[in-house]
C-alpha positions, 0 to 999 in steps of 0.5 A: 410595145405589145407586152407593155399594153397588157401590163398597163391594161392589168395595172388600170384594171388593178387600179379600178378594182382598188378604187372600187374596193376602197370606195365600198369600204368607205361606204360600209364604214360610213353605213356602219357609223350611221347604224351605230349613231342610229342605235345610240339615238334609239337607246337614248330614246328608249331611255327617255321613255322609260324615265318618262313612263317611271315618272308617270307611274311615280306620279300616279303612286303619289296621287294614290298614296296622297288620296289614301292619306286624306281618306285616312286622316278624314276617317282619323279625324272623327276618331280623334275628336272623340278621343280628344273629348274623352281626355277632357272628361278624364282630366276633369274627373282626375284620371290622368293615367287614363287620359295619358294612355288616350293621348298616346293613342291620339298621337299614334293616329296623328303624330303631329296633334298639337294639343294631344302633344301639349297635354301628354308633355304637361302630364309627363312634366307634372309626373316627374317624367322629365325625359319623356316631356323633354322629347315631346317639347323638342319636337313642338319646338321644331314644329313651332318655334316662336312659342315661348311656353314650349321653351319655358316648359322645356327649361323646367324639365331640365331644371328638374334634372338639374341640367341648369345651363340648358335650362338657363338657355331655354328660359332665355329663349323664352324671355327673348320671344316673349319679353313683356311676360315677367314670368320668364324673368321670374323663372331665371331669378328662381334658376340663379338663386338656386345656383346661389348667384344672387346678383344675377337673380336679383337683376332678373327679379327686378326686371320682372318687378318693372312689368308687374309693379304691384306684385307683393309676393314677387317684392317679398322674394326681391327683399329675401334675394337682397338680404342674401346678397347683403344689400339691405338698402335695397331691401328696405326700398322694396319693404316701403314699396310693399307698405305703400300698396298694403300699409298694414302688411304685418310681414312687411312691417316686421321685416322693415323693423329688422332691417332698419335695425341692422342698417343702424348697426351698420352706421 
């Protein structure tokens, strides 16, 4: 009995010590976990603060850049207006090369200046620099996709380089955007005539004629295509139309006589 009492006391003390140590370990573990969570939250706050700071700095930079661009645009506007006056003067004087260089200068100040790009592309097209014209017309189409003139002029540059399929697509797009303009149908007629597809050419020429019934020159073109396409009856019809508008047109009278003789021989 005397021995058991000290042993019991020792075991009780050990148990209490283990309990205290275990409790303290749990408290330390909980404290460390809390510290870790606080550190993570602090990191999140620091990242959010840095992100917010960066966004503010970017916004300030963008405002500065936008303000600088506006001031630059205003400064350039006056210079561009003066240069455009010079271009008009040079073109009226026939100094196309000088005008071309001035237009390049304008576009360096304002790459999207519509009139300057139009005039430059036209000068390139008229001087046979078709590839340069194509680049400008493609850009104009990107900026103004519903202007049929750009498609028509781009088609002309393709036509000049004998890229007939690309030219056809552009002329057709011009016609789709501007159905009441007979010029687009005439252009398609010319293109198909060049390709010796006289049936398609005739269809487009007649489509153009329906929009401009008094165009004598167009009716003569239709007659020529009919004769190439072995269609003297339609040729006779259009020669009569020409003479209805111009009874004394000698060319129409001569051609009509030849067509009538051919039809008589066929009969």
